[in-house]
C-alpha positions, 0 to 999 in steps of 0.5 A: 478403440473409443466409440464416438460417444467417448470421444464425443464425451472426451471432447465436451469434458476438455471444453468445459475445463478451459471454459471453467479455467478461462471463467475463474481466471477473469473472475480472478481479474475482476477481482483484483481491479477492484481489490486494486482500486480500493488499495489505491483509495486507502493511499489516498486516504492516507496521503490526504490524512498526511497533507492535514497533518491528522495524526489520528486519520494516520493512525486510522489507516493502520490495523490494530498491531500496524507497525511503522519503520522509518527512514532513520529506523525508528519503529513504532507498533500499536495505535497508540505508537502510531498516534504519538509518532503523526503527532510528533512529526506533525507537531515538529519537523513536519508540521508545514510538509505537503507529500505526494505518494504515487503507488506503483506496484501491487501484488496480492500474496493471499486474497486479503493480503497484498504487498504495496509499494508507493513513491513519496516526495516531501516538501517542507520539512524542516532541517534541524537548524528550523530552515527549510530541508531539500525536497526529499525522494523515497520508496514504501513498502506495505503489507496491506491486509483487509479487515471489515472490507477495508484496506489497511497498513499492517507494515510500513517501511519508508527509505530515502533515496540518496540526494542528487550528486551535486552538478 
């Protein structure tokens, strides 16, 4: 049989274990809330750069070895190719585009890595004949990593939702 002191010590250890676990859970939630806000701010900076047709600022939202894969399968890797990509689209079919980006999901994969999904809506893009293209919608899947306190795009994969069926 256990003595009264052993039982009290066991109860104290059990209480401390639960307290530490609860404290860590609260700390993780606070950490995640702050990191989620920082990720959303990074996406907002990209959105602002995109809507100002600022290729340099868009490319700056990526890591040095960042990857972009667009809806037509076009691929850009690294700062030089990303800058060329954004300059090309902003001087071409997206020169008058207005886009909306909405973060719908953030999942932390590691303390400095997150999977991020956001929807996009583009108005004012040009069709191949130079007329205004229909409004397009889609989903962007990112892997973002934190570098020097900043959340940057490491991989960016873009998909377009099918256009609505004619009525």
